[in-house]
KOLKOLLO-908742 format. One record per residue: residue number from 0; residue in one letter; x, y, z of N, C-alpha, C in turn. Coordinates in steps of 0.001 Angstrom, whole numbers, always signed. Each point is the difference from the previous one (the first is absolute). Layout:
KOLKOLLO-908742
{pt NUM, a, {X, Y, Z}, {X, Y, Z}, {X, Y, Z}} ...
//
This chain:
KOLKOLLO-908742
{pt 0, m, {-1700, +17607, +20421}, {+433, -1398, -198}, {+1128, -154, -899}} {pt 1, n, {+1184, -562, +561}, {+1127, -258, -922}, {-103, -1376, -630}} {pt 2, i, {+190, -80, -1357}, {-247, -1228, -723}, {+1317, -285, -827}} {pt 3, i, {+342, -1327, +203}, {+1070, -514, -909}, {-647, -1059, -935}} {pt 4, s, {+130, +100, -1256}, {-536, -1161, -796}, {+1208, -703, -705}} {pt 5, v, {+42, -1313, +51}, {+1151, -879, -661}, {-632, -746, -1067}} {pt 6, v, {-1052, +447, -522}, {-768, -845, -1043}, {-166, +1152, -1190}} {pt 7, p, {+576, -29, -1122}, {-146, +1016, -1091}, {-1417, +291, -409}} {pt 8, s, {-739, -1108, -243}, {-1395, +358, -453}, {-958, +565, +1157}} {pt 9, l, {+436, -266, +1139}, {-777, +613, +1139}, {+580, +1464, +469}} {pt 10, t, {+1171, +217, -506}, {+390, +1313, +205}, {-674, +1049, -871}} {pt 11, e, {-275, -524, -1325}, {-843, +760, -822}, {-1369, +268, +520}} {pt 12, l, {-507, -1089, +606}, {-1457, +126, +593}, {+32, +982, +1039}} {pt 13, l, {+999, +158, +905}, {+3, +961, +1087}, {-12, +1414, -559}} {pt 14, f, {+734, +222, -1119}, {-115, +1240, -673}, {-1474, +298, -458}} {pt 15, d, {-570, -965, -536}, {-1283, +211, -563}, {-1130, +24, +1060}} {pt 16, l, {+342, -349, +1205}, {-906, +237, +1236}, {+411, +1258, +608}} {pt 17, d, {+796, +921, -563}, {+281, +1335, +475}, {+763, -132, +1310}} {pt 18, l, {+992, -861, +4}, {+871, -327, +1207}, {+1385, +559, -151}} {pt 19, e, {+342, +817, -1093}, {+1231, +411, -286}, {+706, +584, +1187}} {pt 20, n, {-640, +822, +803}, {+611, +637, +1071}, {+355, -821, +1204}} {pt 21, e, {-679, -1197, -26}, {+232, -981, +1061}, {+1159, -941, -173}} {pt 22, i, {+317, -180, -1296}, {+990, -920, -473}, {+1401, +473, +465}} {pt 23, i, {+800, -842, +633}, {+1451, +405, +434}, {+984, -919, -545}} {pt 24, g, {-361, -1117, -658}, {+924, -957, -560}, {-580, -881, -1016}} {pt 25, i, {+765, -294, -1071}, {-433, -907, -989}, {+1240, -846, -499}} {pt 26, t, {-144, -1039, -795}, {+1090, -652, -571}, {+549, +612, -1219}} {pt 27, r, {+1190, -406, -523}, {+426, +412, -1203}, {-719, -408, -1274}} {pt 28, f, {-750, -1027, +208}, {-916, -567, -1069}, {-1387, +719, +31}} {pt 29, c, {-299, +961, +802}, {-1086, +725, -33}, {-61, +1126, -1134}} {pt 30, i, {-429, -310, -1138}, {+281, +944, -1081}, {-1107, +859, -457}} {pt 31, h, {-1247, -162, +708}, {-1150, +800, -329}, {-593, +613, +1212}} {pt 32, p, {-498, +1294, -192}, {-57, +849, -1156}, {+1399, +514, -242}} {pt 33, r, {+518, -38, -1219}, {+1509, +179, -324}, {+274, +1409, +233}} {pt 34, n, {-1023, +1035, +1}, {+367, +1454, +288}, {+124, +292, +1486}} {pt 35, k, {-169, -956, +775}, {+32, +283, +1530}, {+863, -968, +857}} {pt 36, v, {+338, -1232, -551}, {+647, -977, +922}, {+1513, +350, +125}} {pt 37, k, {+525, +787, -859}, {+1470, +109, +153}, {+533, +724, +1251}} {pt 38, s, {-910, +751, +441}, {+297, +914, +1287}, {-55, -792, +1271}} {pt 39, f, {-546, -1117, +12}, {-306, -672, +1269}, {+1121, -913, +394}} {pt 40, t, {+148, -171, +1345}, {+1112, -842, +511}, {-212, -1389, -407}} {pt 41, k, {+1160, -625, -451}, {-132, -1429, -431}, {+456, -934, +1053}} {pt 42, v, {-585, -984, +292}, {+290, -991, +1056}, {+470, -1368, -555}} {pt 43, g, {+640, +28, -1151}, {+580, -1103, -611}, {-932, -661, -1123}} {pt 44, g, {+236, -1215, -286}, {-744, -744, -979}, {-1186, -878, +661}} {pt 45, t, {-926, -348, -756}, {-1139, -729, +627}, {+499, -1256, +803}} {pt 46, k, {+1036, -611, -467}, {+558, -1172, +597}, {+1365, +294, +754}} {pt 47, t, {+456, +1083, -118}, {+1277, +477, +733}, {-294, +1289, +828}} {pt 48, l, {-905, -106, +855}, {-390, +1250, +862}, {+1167, +371, +798}} {pt 49, k, {+209, +1311, +299}, {+971, +476, +881}, {-814, +218, +1374}} {pt 50, l, {+43, -985, +795}, {-688, -62, +1163}, {+294, +1090, +991}} {pt 51, d, {+1247, +221, +171}, {+513, +1131, +856}, {-602, +1326, -407}} {pt 52, r, {-90, +225, -1403}, {-533, +1240, -350}, {-1485, +134, +315}} {pt 53, i, {-596, -1096, -91}, {-1585, -19, +224}, {-186, +165, +1488}} {pt 54, d, {+895, -595, +769}, {-143, +192, +1546}, {+214, +1520, +311}} {pt 55, a, {+838, +694, -697}, {+499, +1440, +346}, {-1206, +901, -435}} {pt 56, l, {-715, -469, -922}, {-1123, +846, -532}, {-1298, -132, +938}} {pt 57, a, {+1, -1050, +800}, {-1031, -119, +1080}, {-1335, +113, -702}} {pt 58, p, {-459, -891, -894}, {-1259, +177, -668}, {-1181, -398, +929}} {pt 59, d, {-1146, +539, -268}, {-1212, -430, +728}, {-528, -1301, -616}} {pt 60, i, {+219, -239, -1300}, {-544, -1082, -571}, {+880, -263, -1295}} {pt 61, i, {+225, -1301, -216}, {+889, -397, -1166}, {-1097, -889, -881}} {pt 62, i, {-65, +263, -1286}, {-750, -768, -990}, {+815, -940, -705}} {pt 63, a, {-204, -1237, +143}, {+902, -1001, -526}, {-855, -1058, -668}} {pt 64, n, {+671, -1054, -562}, {-618, -1017, -742}, {+631, -1557, +181}} {pt 65, k, {-753, -928, +117}, {+710, -1343, +398}, {+876, -541, -1144}} {pt 66, e, {-478, +230, -1208}, {+870, -422, -1135}, {+1154, +840, -227}} {pt 67, e, {-197, +1396, -21}, {+1015, +820, -526}, {+1022, +341, +967}} {pt 68, n, {-162, -273, +1219}, {+1087, +360, +1061}, {+315, -1305, +695}} {pt 69, c, {+1364, +35, +550}, {+458, -1144, +547}, {-538, -324, +1380}} {pt 70, q, {-369, -1309, +250}, {-594, -267, +1335}, {+855, +437, +1184}} {pt 71, s, {+1321, -107, -64}, {+878, +287, +1089}, {-63, +1551, +302}} {pt 72, d, {-91, +730, -1094}, {-75, +1436, +131}, {-1307, +449, +685}} {pt 73, i, {-1059, -712, -407}, {-1255, +458, +583}, {-203, -460, +1378}} {pt 74, e, {+475, -1168, +295}, {+61, -432, +1443}, {+713, +909, +917}} {pt 75, y, {+1083, +519, -441}, {+834, +984, +772}, {-811, +1177, +122}} {pt 76, l, {-563, +570, -973}, {-769, +1217, +13}, {-1266, -109, +906}} {pt 77, q, {-607, -1120, -87}, {-1275, -111, +843}, {+290, +35, +1374}} {pt 78, k, {+1171, -318, +516}, {+379, -46, +1415}, {+67, +1537, +401}} {pt 79, k, {+229, +894, -879}, {+299, +1357, +432}, {-1109, +1032, -486}} {pt 80, h, {-660, -350, -1035}, {-866, +1000, -718}, {-1391, -752, -304}} {pt 81, h, {-967, +819, -359}, {-1241, -344, -478}, {+156, -268, -1438}} {pt 82, v, {-139, -1382, -523}, {+117, -384, -1406}, {-1287, -412, -407}} {pt 83, l, {-554, +578, -1043}, {-1205, -606, -634}, {+653, -897, -1171}} {pt 84, l, {-225, -1235, +258}, {+521, -954, -972}, {-1020, -495, -871}} {pt 85, t, {+51, +416, -1378}, {-1002, -423, -958}, {+497, -1409, -461}} {pt 86, d, {-1068, -695, -616}, {+190, -1373, -537}, {-993, -175, -1222}} {pt 87, i, {+585, +364, -1113}, {-919, +267, -1167}, {+169, -1025, -1152}} {pt 88, y, {-839, -811, -357}, {+81, -917, -1061}, {-1168, +73, -1028}} {pt 89, t, {-1071, +728, +298}, {-1090, +168, -890}, {-394, +1577, -105}} {pt 90, l, {-833, +274, -943}, {-475, +1413, -138}, {-878, +228, +1292}} {pt 91, s, {-776, -855, +503}, {-891, +204, +1095}, {+884, +240, +1259}} {pt 92, e, {+1020, -694, +150}, {+864, +249, +1183}, {+747, +1485, -192}} {pt 93, a, {+323, +354, -1206}, {+534, +1376, -207}, {-910, +1001, +441}} {pt 94, l, {-1316, -219, -373}, {-1083, +1075, +459}, {-162, +73, +1513}} {pt 95, t, {+204, -1192, +625}, {-237, -107, +1417}, {+1255, +766, +705}} {pt 96, s, {+1125, -233, -640}, {+1238, +725, +561}, {-119, +1539, -162}} {pt 97, i, {-458, +368, -1122}, {-185, +1459, -172}, {-898, +614, +1072}} {pt 98, m, {-1012, -718, +369}, {-915, +520, +1158}, {+738, -176, +1227}} {pt 99, d, {+817, -1064, +296}, {+713, -217, +1288}, {+884, +1225, +69}} {pt 100, i, {+808, +357, -1034}, {+880, +1118, +130}, {-815, +1290, +120}} {pt 101, g, {-995, +165, -687}, {-891, +1363, +234}, {-439, +14, +1422}} {pt 102, n, {-406, -1145, +607}, {-500, +67, +1346}, {+1102, +367, +1019}} {pt 103, a, {+1148, -630, -334}, {+1277, +150, +1064}, {+651, +1434, -213}} {pt 104, t, {-402, +694, -1070}, {+703, +1222, -215}, {-1020, +1258, -4}} {pt 105, n, {-1211, -321, +481}, {-1035, +997, +170}, {-456, +518, -1400}} {pt 106, r, {+5, -908, -1027}, {-406, +341, -1287}, {-1042, -933, -485}} {pt 107, a, {-887, -327, +944}, {-949, -1187, -493}, {-1017, +516, -1168}} {pt 108, e, {-354, +1240, +217}, {-976, +544, -1112}, {+597, +23, -1290}} {pt 109, q, {+1274, +455, -96}, {+803, +149, -1310}, {+178, -1555, -536}} {pt 110, a, {+388, -912, +910}, {+303, -1406, -330}, {-1323, -691, -530}} {pt 111, e, {-1112, +350, +646}, {-1239, -680, -465}, {-364, +558, -1369}} {pt 112, l, {+137, +1162, -211}, {-279, +610, -1412}, {+931, -615, -1018}} {pt 113, l, {+1209, -158, +286}, {+1110, -559, -834}, {-406, -1481, -357}} {pt 114, v, {-414, -800, +979}, {-360, -1302, -146}, {-1202, -30, -930}} {pt 115, h, {-1022, +704, +209}, {-1167, +166, -755}, {+387, +240, -1463}} {pt 116, n, {+800, +869, -264}, {+419, +487, -1315}, {+745, -1174, -796}} {pt 117, i, {+873, -650, +729}, {+739, -978, -522}, {-875, -1198, -383}} {pt 118, s, {-1024, -299, +889}, {-964, -1156, -400}, {-820, +324, -1192}} {pt 119, k, {-251, +1289, -28}, {-808, +448, -1123}, {+744, -96, -1217}} {pt 120, q, {+1286, +302, -67}, {+831, -27, -1200}, {+230, -1487, -333}} {pt 121, f, {+177, -900, +935}, {+197, -1434, -377}, {-1277, -578, -614}} {pt 122, d, {-1021, +506, +384}, {-1422, -599, -630}, {-38, +300, -1476}} {pt 123, t, {+865, +966, -540}, {-51, +398, -1436}, {+809, -929, -840}} {pt 124, i, {+728, -983, +685}, {+1021, -802, -710}, {-818, -1102, -773}} {pt 125, t, {+232, -78, -1221}, {-613, -1146, -919}, {+1102, -1076, -47}} {pt 126, p, {-89, -1157, +563}, {+995, -1032, -256}, {+276, -299, -1381}} {pt 127, i, {+1270, -595, -251}, {+392, -386, -1356}, {-898, -982, -423}} {pt 128, k, {-370, -39, -1261}, {-1069, -787, -603}, {+693, -1211, -940}} {pt 129, k, {+1184, +145, -359}, {+613, -834, -844}, {+142, -1462, +622}} {pt 130, n, {-2, -1011, -849}, {+229, -1365, +499}, {+1516, -167, +674}} {pt 131, e, {+938, +739, -662}, {+1294, -66, +598}, {+271, +943, +1064}} {pt 132, k, {-16, -686, +1225}, {-11, +797, +1184}, {+1158, -350, +1003}} {pt 133, k, {+629, -981, -334}, {+1083, -599, +854}, {+1172, +948, -6}} {pt 134, v, {+438, +395, +1249}, {+986, +953, +70}, {+1084, -301, +1081}} {pt 135, a, {+1273, +310, -376}, {+958, -181, +1060}, {+523, +1485, +199}} {pt 136, y, {-80, +332, +1321}, {+522, +1428, +380}, {+1262, -9, +568}} {pt 137, l, {+989, +564, -869}, {+1384, -97, +511}, {+538, +1190, +865}} {pt 138, i, {+570, -180, +982}, {+440, +1045, +973}, {+1586, +26, -7}} {pt 139, w, {+682, -1046, -363}, {+1469, +165, -86}, {+511, -757, -1178}} {pt 140, d, {+1310, +272, -352}, {+614, -652, -1043}, {+1439, -511, +406}} {pt 141, n, {+377, -1117, -333}, {+1359, -525, +405}, {+335, -77, +1383}} {pt 142, p, {-848, -925, +858}, {-804, -1018, -488}, {-1524, +694, -379}} {pt 143, v, {-750, -721, -857}, {-1355, +481, -357}, {-833, -445, +1388}} {pt 144, m, {-758, +1035, +479}, {-889, -226, +1018}, {-1350, +569, -361}} {pt 145, t, {-1047, -672, +401}, {-1403, +403, -326}, {-760, +171, +1233}} {pt 146, a, {-1166, +694, -103}, {-966, +155, +1029}, {-816, -1200, +41}} {pt 147, g, {+1, -732, +1200}, {-855, -1191, +38}, {-1257, +177, +684}} {pt 148, h, {-508, -1074, +600}, {-1336, +14, +713}, {+243, +773, +1422}} {pt 149, h, {-1165, +566, +399}, {-17, +621, +1340}, {+740, +1222, +110}} {pt 150, t, {+16, +796, -1248}, {+654, +1251, -52}, {-1052, +1067, -459}} {pt 151, f, {+319, +1209, +319}, {-881, +1046, -440}, {-6, +94, -1534}} {pt 152, i, {+1063, -176, -464}, {+57, -128, -1648}, {-950, -1054, -618}} {pt 153, h, {+82, -1099, +796}, {-961, -1179, -546}, {-1388, +443, +113}} {pt 154, d, {-416, +572, +1121}, {-1352, +450, +192}, {-435, +1031, -1097}} {pt 155, i, {+810, +845, -285}, {-264, +1071, -1056}, {-217, -718, -1406}} {pt 156, l, {+950, -888, -262}, {-33, -670, -1374}, {-1358, -813, -108}} {pt 157, h, {-487, -648, +1288}, {-1332, -500, -139}, {-1097, +848, -233}} {pt 158, k, {+121, +1148, +632}, {-1099, +950, -252}, {-25, +521, -1399}} {pt 159, l, {+1065, -7, -698}, {+36, +436, -1356}, {-435, -1188, -909}} {pt 160, g, {-265, -1140, +380}, {-322, -1162, -708}, {+1067, -822, -598}} {pt 161, f, {+1229, +112, +611}, {+1158, -753, -489}, {+145, -1257, +954}} {pt 162, e, {+530, -973, -594}, {+294, -1347, +751}, {+1566, -10, +180}} {pt 163, n, {+471, +166, +1225}, {+1422, -20, +412}, {+394, -1355, -198}} {pt 164, v, {+1046, -258, -909}, {+525, -1388, -141}, {+627, -647, +1299}} {pt 165, h, {+230, +922, +998}, {+652, -635, +1214}, {-934, -138, +1167}} {pt 166, t, {-1345, -20, -420}, {-934, -240, +1104}, {+225, -1146, +1051}} {pt 167, d, {+498, -1091, -611}, {+213, -1279, +829}, {+1252, +41, +636}} {pt 168, i, {+829, +867, -317}, {+1464, -24, +706}, {-283, +646, +1358}} {pt 169, k, {+528, -531, +1164}, {-244, +368, +1297}, {+1055, +1243, +278}} {pt 170, t, {+1136, -42, -579}, {+892, +1172, +219}, {-514, +1278, -647}} {pt 171, r, {+107, +1019, +777}, {-770, +1334, -242}, {+814, +690, -1217}} {pt 172, y, {+1317, -113, -40}, {+616, +707, -1084}, {+1084, -1124, -471}} {pt 173, p, {-427, -1092, -779}, {+824, -981, -405}, {+1056, +361, -1003}} {pt 174, q, {+1234, -591, +16}, {+942, +42, -1130}, {-499, -1042, -981}} {pt 175, i, {+242, +249, -1318}, {-485, -960, -937}, {+997, +6, -1227}} {pt 176, t, {+175, -1113, -615}, {+1030, -86, -1220}, {-870, +246, -1136}} {pt 177, d, {+765, +238, -1194}, {-786, +227, -1264}, {-800, -1296, -411}} {pt 178, p, {+575, -1128, +131}, {-695, -1253, -403}, {-1202, -216, +866}} {pt 179, e, {+120, +313, +1336}, {-1275, -163, +834}, {-1074, +976, -414}} {pt 180, l, {+302, +1209, -331}, {-742, +1114, -413}, {-743, -427, -1333}} {pt 181, q, {+775, -420, -913}, {-466, -428, -1326}, {-993, -1115, +139}} {pt 182, k, {+161, -899, +822}, {-874, -1158, +307}, {-1310, +609, +443}} {pt 183, m, {-137, +954, +696}, {-1221, +601, +517}, {-745, +629, -1091}} {pt 184, q, {+657, +387, -1135}, {-768, +473, -1267}, {-735, +1406, +272}} {pt 185, p, {+630, +1005, +776}, {-834, +1204, +270}, {-347, +674, -1442}} {pt 186, d, {-1154, +613, +2}, {-339, +801, -1145}, {+763, +1373, -7}} {pt 187, f, {+190, +509, +1270}, {+724, +1283, +222}, {+1056, -187, +941}} {pt 188, l, {+1143, +796, -272}, {+1066, +152, +1139}, {-163, +1499, +394}} {pt 189, f, {-264, +322, +1151}, {+22, +1411, +402}, {+1395, +239, +655}} {pt 190, l, {+707, +1061, -582}, {+1241, +313, +557}, {-236, +1350, +795}} {pt 191, s, {+111, -141, +1393}, {-305, +1100, +841}, {+1052, +990, +67}} {pt 192, s, {-385, +1269, +223}, {+1123, +1009, +110}, {+527, +130, +1428}} {pt 193, e, {-505, -890, +869}, {+571, +3, +1370}, {-260, -1444, +510}} {pt 194, p, {+755, -562, +1121}, {+1337, +619, +390}, {+1132, -154, -933}} {pt 195, y, {-131, -865, -948}, {+1157, +34, -1085}, {-519, +953, -1155}} {pt 196, p, {+836, +846, -288}, {-281, +974, -1073}, {-54, -404, -1469}} {pt 197, f, {-1064, -899, -298}, {-136, -435, -1373}, {-262, +1243, -835}} {pt 198, r, {+660, +110, -1317}, {-84, +1023, -830}, {-146, -579, -1415}} {pt 199, e, {+28, +969, -916}, {-281, -439, -1414}, {+1169, -780, -445}} {pt 200, k, {+1160, +190, +537}, {+1156, -897, -428}, {-8, -1406, +308}} {pt 201, h, {-1005, -243, +937}, {-174, -1413, +480}, {-819, -818, -1085}} {pt 202, l, {-869, +690, -688}, {-973, -512, -860}, {+581, -1032, -888}} {pt 203, k, {+1014, +477, -785}, {+550, -877, -999}, {+581, -1323, +562}} {pt 204, d, {+570, +105, +1055}, {+661, -1213, +802}, {-1255, -1034, +165}} {pt 205, f, {-1046, +509, +642}, {-1099, -919, +387}, {-705, -601, -1238}} {pt 206, h, {-115, +919, -1042}, {-659, -442, -1237}, {+854, -1159, -525}} {pt 207, s, {+1157, +55, +16}, {+822, -1087, -497}, {+17, -1199, +830}} {pt 208, r, {-274, +150, +1273}, {-210, -1250, +913}, {-1319, -589, -101}} {pt 209, f, {-1000, +861, -252}, {-1453, -342, +67}, {-679, +430, -1201}} {pt 210, p, {+292, -487, -1158}, {-466, +526, -1327}, {-1538, -140, -37}} {pt 211, s, {-635, -928, +611}, {-1379, -220, -207}, {-835, +700, +1081}} {pt 212, t, {+629, +823, +920}, {-674, +687, +1083}, {+42, +1555, -296}} {pt 213, r, {-1082, +677, +263}, {+40, +1460, -58}, {+657, +581, +1207}} {pt 214, i, {+969, +804, -242}, {+825, +677, +1147}, {-428, +1419, +199}} {pt 215, i, {-430, +319, +1190}, {-587, +1404, +289}, {+839, +537, +1192}} {pt 216, l, {+344, +1287, -255}, {+436, +744, +1057}, {-1107, +572, +826}} {pt 217, v, {+8, -139, +1273}, {-1182, +477, +747}, {+542, +961, +1269}} {pt 218, d, {-682, +862, +357}, {+217, +948, +1194}, {-63, -750, +1251}} {pt 219, g, {+1037, -311, +757}, {-32, -819, +1174}, {-583, +773, +1170}} {pt 220, e, {-60, +1349, -24}, {-768, +668, +1031}, {-1351, -227, -45}} {pt 221, m, {-640, -91, -1248}, {-1404, -76, -52}, {-401, -1478, +477}} {pt 222, f, {+899, -1054, -200}, {-400, -1313, +420}, {+341, -403, +1508}} {pt 223, s, {+871, +849, +533}, {+515, -472, +1377}, {-106, +1184, +1014}} {pt 224, w, {-214, +1191, -223}, {-177, +956, +989}, {-1398, +91, +464}} {pt 225, y, {-59, -194, +1378}, {-1466, -180, +524}, {-424, +1116, +862}} {pt 226, g, {+544, +1244, -158}, {-528, +1266, +541}, {-813, +710, -866}} {pt 227, s, {+53, +1356, +60}, {-840, +742, -848}, {+213, +41, -1479}} {pt 228, r, {+1107, -614, -394}, {+229, -200, -1514}, {-962, -885, -508}} {pt 229, l, {-784, -879, +816}, {-1072, -741, -472}, {-1125, +821, -726}} {pt 230, l, {+98, +1267, +251}, {-1111, +948, -537}, {+311, +79, -1530}} {pt 231, l, {+1247, -98, -257}, {+438, +303, -1564}, {+62, -1304, -779}} {pt 232, a, {-85, -1175, +803}, {+431, -1225, -677}, {-1118, -464, -825}} {pt 233, p, {-1326, +178, +250}, {-1040, -620, -897}, {+107, +711, -1500}} {pt 234, k, {+264, +1258, -72}, {+132, +566, -1310}, {+1135, -686, -776}} {pt 235, y, {+1133, -124, +639}, {+1144, -743, -699}, {-366, -1369, -379}} {pt 236, f, {-742, -748, +888}, {-362, -1353, -216}, {-1072, -150, -1153}} {pt 237, n, {-904, +874, -224}, {-935, +33, -979}, {+778, +245, -1371}} {pt 238, q, {+862, +904, +62}, {+772, +348, -1320}, {+822, -1276, -320}} {pt 239, l, {+663, -706, +924}, {+764, -1119, -265}, {-797, -1089, -633}} {pt 240, i, {-1167, -205, +628}, {-924, -1167, -492}, {-399, +422, -1320}} {pt 241, k, {-375, +1265, -252}, {-382, +361, -1476}, {+906, -345, -947}} {pt 242, e, {+1318, +358, +346}, {+1136, -249, -977}, {+173, -1536, -237}} {pt 243, l, {-85, -798, +1076}, {+237, -1498, -104}, {-1186, -665, -788}} {pt 244, n, {-1225, +610, +187}, {-1140, -677, -776}, {+116, +394, -1398}} 
//
């Protein structure tokens, strides 16, 4: 079976399902596992796929995602190839998609074990206990954008015991001004490492803009990757919650 993955977190999943020899193409944003992905054929970015290159590779199956890939690209590929299109907004849906991919690639047994182990690890999470639980999860700067309702990040925040200040906003990734965010009075601002690469240098700026809010750098892969990286996430979340408590 020849497989192309155009979703970074699901590319990592394919490797963890022992499908390395079946993978024939990945995106330039597929960075895990770091010691292996460099040698694989790149088929563009997640939203800038090189469709002619994908056609030339003649895959048996393409692993894609409704949010991460462009609708026009997926519709084009669906006319020519078998596309397994995932649609993931919750942890439950992520586990279902892992099983779907396992079944589609003859790795059902490995996928079932992985889902079991992820579920077991998430059962170890102790939600935050503090009264201060309101959080704004920032994914972009200039303009400031946050993770809103009906996102995978929102579901993870909820499972950790946090209250997303953008629960009532219908836009999934809304732009927001400083005055609007200050009015919501979040206890925490989480600056994610992706897609915008927030780093230590950004902390001072946000501290000056939101002096009464705790500003925390967080690992975006742990909050937003819904493949096999979920196996590592609970340990990270427990440590984060311990530090915040």
